[in-house]
C-alpha positions as CSV (number, residue, x, y, z in Angstrom):
1,M,-40.6,-31.7,-90.3
2,P,-44.0,-31.9,-88.8
3,I,-45.8,-28.1,-89.4
4,D,-46.9,-26.8,-86.5
5,P,-50.7,-26.0,-87.5
6,Q,-50.7,-22.3,-85.4
7,N,-48.0,-20.9,-87.2
8,A,-49.4,-22.2,-90.6
9,F,-52.7,-20.1,-88.8
10,L,-50.9,-17.1,-88.4
11,S,-48.7,-17.2,-91.8
12,V,-51.9,-17.9,-93.9
13,Q,-53.8,-14.8,-91.3
14,A,-51.1,-12.4,-92.4
15,G,-51.7,-13.2,-96.0
16,L,-54.7,-12.6,-96.4
17,A,-54.4,-9.1,-94.0
18,Q,-51.6,-8.4,-96.6
19,L,-53.8,-9.3,-99.8
20,S,-57.1,-7.3,-98.2
21,T,-54.7,-4.2,-97.9
22,L,-53.2,-4.8,-101.2
23,I,-57.2,-5.2,-102.6
24,V,-58.7,-2.0,-100.6
25,S,-55.5,0.2,-102.0
26,Y,-55.5,-1.0,-105.3
27,S,-59.7,-0.8,-105.3
28,F,-59.2,2.6,-104.2
29,S,-56.7,3.2,-106.9
30,A,-59.1,1.6,-109.7
31,I,-61.9,3.7,-108.4
32,G,-59.7,7.1,-108.3
33,A,-58.4,6.0,-111.8
34,V,-61.9,5.6,-113.4
35,I,-63.3,8.9,-111.9
36,L,-59.9,10.6,-113.6
37,L,-60.7,8.7,-116.5
38,I,-64.7,10.4,-116.8
39,V,-63.6,13.8,-116.1
40,G,-60.9,13.5,-118.0
41,Y,-63.5,12.4,-120.6
42,I,-65.8,15.3,-120.3
43,V,-63.2,18.1,-119.8
44,A,-61.2,17.1,-123.4
45,G,-65.1,17.2,-125.0
46,L,-65.5,20.3,-123.2
47,A,-62.0,22.0,-123.9
48,E,-62.7,21.2,-127.9
49,R,-66.2,22.5,-128.2
50,S,-65.2,25.3,-126.1
51,I,-62.2,26.1,-128.7
52,V,-64.7,25.8,-131.7
53,A,-66.7,28.2,-130.3
54,G,-64.1,30.3,-129.5
55,L,-62.1,30.5,-133.0
56,G,-65.4,30.5,-134.2
57,H,-66.5,33.9,-133.9
58,I,-63.0,34.6,-135.5
59,H,-64.0,36.5,-138.6
60,G,-62.6,34.6,-141.2
61,F,-61.0,31.7,-139.1
62,D,-61.0,28.5,-141.5
63,A,-63.9,26.0,-139.9
64,T,-61.0,23.0,-141.2
65,L,-58.2,24.9,-138.9
66,R,-60.9,25.1,-135.9
67,H,-61.3,21.8,-135.8
68,F,-57.6,20.9,-136.2
69,F,-56.3,22.6,-133.0
70,S,-59.4,21.7,-131.1
71,K,-58.9,18.1,-131.8
72,I,-55.0,19.1,-131.0
73,V,-56.2,20.1,-127.4
74,R,-59.2,17.2,-126.8
75,Y,-56.3,14.8,-127.4
76,A,-53.2,16.4,-125.7
77,I,-56.1,16.3,-122.7
78,L,-56.3,12.8,-122.6
79,I,-52.9,11.3,-122.9
80,L,-52.2,13.6,-120.0
81,V,-55.0,12.2,-117.9
82,T,-54.1,8.8,-119.2
83,I,-50.3,9.6,-118.1
84,M,-51.5,10.6,-114.6
85,V,-54.4,7.1,-114.4
86,L,-51.1,5.1,-114.9
87,G,-49.4,7.1,-111.9
88,Q,-52.2,6.2,-109.7
89,F,-51.1,2.7,-110.6
90,G,-47.3,3.3,-109.4
91,V,-46.1,3.0,-112.6
92,Q,-43.6,5.7,-113.3
93,T,-44.6,8.3,-115.3
94,A,-41.4,10.0,-115.9
95,S,-40.0,7.1,-118.2
96,I,-42.9,7.4,-120.1
97,I,-43.5,11.0,-121.1
98,A,-39.6,10.4,-121.9
99,A,-40.9,7.2,-124.0
100,I,-43.6,9.5,-125.6
101,G,-40.8,12.4,-126.5
102,A,-38.8,9.8,-127.9
103,I,-41.9,8.1,-130.2
104,G,-43.0,11.9,-131.4
105,L,-39.6,12.7,-132.4
106,A,-38.6,9.0,-134.4
107,I,-42.4,10.1,-135.9
108,G,-41.6,13.3,-136.4
109,L,-38.0,12.5,-138.4
110,A,-39.7,9.8,-140.3
111,L,-43.0,11.9,-141.0
112,Q,-40.6,15.0,-142.0
113,G,-42.1,15.9,-145.3
114,T,-45.9,15.6,-144.4
115,L,-45.0,17.6,-141.2
116,Q,-44.1,20.2,-143.1
117,N,-47.3,20.1,-145.6
118,I,-49.3,20.2,-142.5
119,A,-46.9,23.2,-141.5
120,A,-47.7,24.4,-144.9
121,G,-51.7,23.5,-145.0
122,I,-52.7,25.2,-141.8
123,M,-50.4,28.8,-143.0
124,L,-52.9,28.7,-146.6
125,L,-56.0,28.6,-144.1
126,A,-54.6,31.4,-141.9
127,L,-53.0,33.4,-144.7
128,R,-55.7,32.6,-147.3
129,P,-53.9,33.5,-150.6
130,F,-56.4,32.2,-151.9
131,R,-59.5,30.6,-151.0
132,I,-62.4,27.4,-152.8
133,G,-63.2,28.2,-156.0
134,E,-60.8,30.9,-157.1
135,S,-58.7,30.9,-160.1
136,V,-54.9,30.6,-159.5
137,E,-51.2,29.4,-160.7
138,V,-48.2,28.7,-158.4
139,G,-45.5,27.5,-160.4
140,S,-46.6,25.2,-163.0
141,I,-49.7,24.6,-161.8
142,A,-52.8,26.7,-162.2
143,G,-56.7,25.9,-161.8
144,T,-59.4,26.1,-159.9
145,I,-59.2,25.8,-156.5
146,E,-61.4,23.3,-155.3
147,E,-60.5,22.0,-151.4
148,I,-58.2,22.8,-149.4
149,G,-56.8,20.3,-146.7
150,L,-54.2,19.9,-144.4
151,F,-51.7,17.7,-146.4
152,A,-52.5,18.8,-150.2
153,T,-55.3,21.1,-152.3
154,K,-57.4,20.1,-155.0
155,L,-57.7,21.9,-158.2
156,R,-59.5,21.7,-161.6
157,T,-57.4,22.6,-164.5
158,A,-59.2,24.4,-167.6
159,D,-59.5,21.7,-169.8
160,G,-61.2,19.3,-166.7
161,V,-58.1,17.5,-165.2
162,Y,-57.7,17.5,-161.2
163,I,-54.7,18.1,-159.7
164,L,-53.6,17.1,-156.1
165,A,-51.2,19.6,-155.1
166,P,-48.7,19.2,-151.6
167,N,-49.3,21.9,-149.4
168,S,-45.7,22.6,-148.9
169,T,-45.9,23.1,-153.0
170,L,-48.0,25.6,-152.9
171,W,-46.9,27.6,-150.0
172,N,-43.3,27.6,-151.2
173,Q,-43.9,29.4,-154.1
174,P,-45.2,33.0,-155.4
175,V,-49.1,32.4,-156.2
176,R,-50.6,34.3,-158.6
177,N,-54.8,34.6,-157.7
178,F,-56.6,35.6,-161.1
179,S,-59.7,36.1,-159.1
180,R,-58.9,37.8,-155.6
181,N,-59.3,41.4,-157.1
182,G,-62.4,40.5,-158.4
183,V,-61.6,42.7,-161.8
184,R,-58.7,41.7,-164.7
185,R,-57.2,44.0,-167.3
186,S,-57.3,42.8,-171.1
187,D,-55.4,43.4,-174.6
188,I,-57.5,42.2,-177.9
189,I,-54.3,43.2,-180.5
190,L,-54.9,43.3,-183.9
191,S,-52.8,43.5,-186.8
192,I,-53.6,45.8,-189.7
193,G,-52.5,47.3,-192.5
194,S,-50.4,49.7,-192.6
195,W,-52.5,52.3,-195.6
196,N,-55.0,51.9,-193.6
197,D,-57.2,55.0,-191.5
198,I,-55.3,54.7,-187.4
199,D,-58.2,56.6,-185.9
200,R,-60.8,55.2,-187.8
201,A,-59.4,51.8,-186.8
202,Q,-59.1,52.7,-182.9
203,K,-62.9,54.3,-183.1
204,A,-64.1,51.2,-184.2
205,L,-62.6,49.6,-181.3
206,L,-63.6,51.8,-178.7
207,A,-67.2,51.6,-180.2
208,I,-67.1,47.8,-179.3
209,A,-66.0,47.8,-176.2
210,A,-68.7,50.7,-175.0
211,A,-71.4,48.3,-176.6
212,E,-70.4,45.8,-174.7
213,R,-71.4,45.8,-170.7
214,R,-69.2,43.5,-169.7
215,V,-66.7,46.0,-170.0
216,K,-66.1,48.7,-167.6
217,R,-66.2,52.0,-167.8
218,E,-64.2,53.3,-165.1
219,P,-61.0,53.0,-165.7
220,A,-62.3,53.5,-169.2
221,P,-61.4,51.6,-172.6
222,I,-58.4,53.0,-174.6
223,A,-57.4,52.5,-178.3
224,F,-53.7,52.4,-179.2
225,V,-50.6,51.9,-181.3
226,S,-49.3,49.5,-179.8
227,T,-45.9,48.2,-182.4
228,L,-45.3,49.3,-186.4
229,G,-43.8,46.9,-188.4
230,D,-43.0,47.1,-192.0
231,S,-46.1,47.4,-193.2
232,T,-48.8,47.0,-190.8
233,V,-50.3,48.0,-187.8
234,S,-50.5,47.0,-184.2
235,I,-53.6,48.4,-182.7
236,A,-54.6,47.2,-179.2
237,L,-57.8,47.9,-177.2
238,R,-57.3,48.0,-173.3
239,Y,-60.5,47.4,-171.3
240,W,-61.2,46.0,-168.1
241,T,-63.9,43.6,-167.1
242,S,-65.2,41.4,-164.1
243,S,-62.6,38.3,-162.9
244,A,-65.8,35.9,-163.8
245,D,-66.1,37.1,-167.7
246,F,-63.0,37.6,-168.6
247,F,-62.1,35.0,-170.8
248,A,-66.1,35.3,-172.8
249,T,-65.6,39.2,-172.8
250,Q,-62.1,38.6,-174.6
251,T,-63.2,36.0,-177.1
252,D,-66.6,37.9,-177.5
253,L,-64.6,41.0,-178.2
254,T,-61.9,39.6,-180.2
255,K,-64.5,37.9,-183.0
256,R,-66.3,41.8,-183.1
257,A,-63.5,43.6,-183.3
258,K,-62.6,41.6,-186.3
259,Q,-66.3,42.0,-188.1
260,E,-66.5,45.3,-186.8
261,F,-62.8,45.8,-189.0
262,D,-64.6,44.1,-192.2
263,S,-67.5,46.4,-192.2
264,E,-65.6,49.0,-192.4
265,G,-63.1,48.4,-194.6
266,I,-60.2,48.0,-192.3
267,S,-58.2,44.9,-194.3
268,I,-55.2,42.8,-191.5
269,P,-52.8,41.8,-193.8
270,L,-52.7,38.2,-194.7
271,P,-48.9,36.1,-194.6
272,P,-47.0,36.4,-197.2
273,P,-47.6,33.2,-199.4
274,E,-44.7,31.2,-199.2
275,A,-42.5,30.6,-201.5
276,P,-42.7,27.6,-203.5
277,Q,-39.9,24.7,-203.0
278,P,-37.7,23.8,-205.9
279,E,-38.3,20.6,-207.4
280,A,-35.3,18.1,-207.1
281,R,-33.2,17.8,-210.2
282,R,-33.9,14.3,-211.6
283,Q,-30.6,12.3,-211.7
C-alpha cells in the first residue's frame, strides 16, 4: 500500500511538535532542578554554619557534638532537596520516602550496637562525667581519658597501656572520677609495736605532714589509731592533697614516715619468722 506523503508529513510534524513540547517541558524542569540543587546546597551550608555558631555560644557544649548535629541538619536538607528534584521530573516521591524509611529501619536494626554507642557518646559529651586528661575508673576499666568520640573513648592506663572502650560500656556503669573535684583524701597506715609511745608516733606523722607543702592545711591533717593487734598498733595519717599530687605525695610521705619513726626510735615490728619445716623421714 503506497504511503501518502501528505499524511507522513503531518505525522512527522506532529511528532516533532510533541518532542519540542517535551524538550521545553523537561528543559524547564532541568533548569528548575539545577536551581533547586544550587539553592539547596547553599541553604544546607548556611544551616550547618549557623548551627555550629549557635551551639558554640552555649558554654561547655562539646565541639564534637556541634559538628555532629550540624552535619545531620546539612545532610537532612540535601536529602530533602534531592527528593524535591526528583519530584520535578515526575518521580513518585512518596515511594522514595517509604523506601528511605525502610532502608533506615534495616540499617538501624543491623547497626543496633553501633547506634547504642553513638547515643552513649552523645550523652557522655553532653553530660561530661569525665573530660580529656581526667583519671577515671568505670567497672573494670581504669585510666586517663585521651579522647572521647561518638563511638568509643580512648584511655591510657597507669602502666601505659592503650584502651579503646565502647561508649555504651562506659555509659551503663557508675563512673569514679578521681580528678573532677580537684582534691583527694589519702590515708597512710603504719603498724608499730604496742610497746611504743602512741602519742609520739602521732606527733611524728603530723610533723611530716606539716612540713609537706603539697598537703592541704584545710581540712587539717589528723593522726589516729586505726586498729589494734595482739602486739601491734596501726597509726593512720589522714590528709588532703590535690588530685594531681595524690600518688607522689602518698609515696613521699610513706617513705618519710618510716624514716621519722627510725629517727625517733619507734619500731615497726617484723613479721614472725617462719617455723622450720621438719625434715622428711628417711625411708
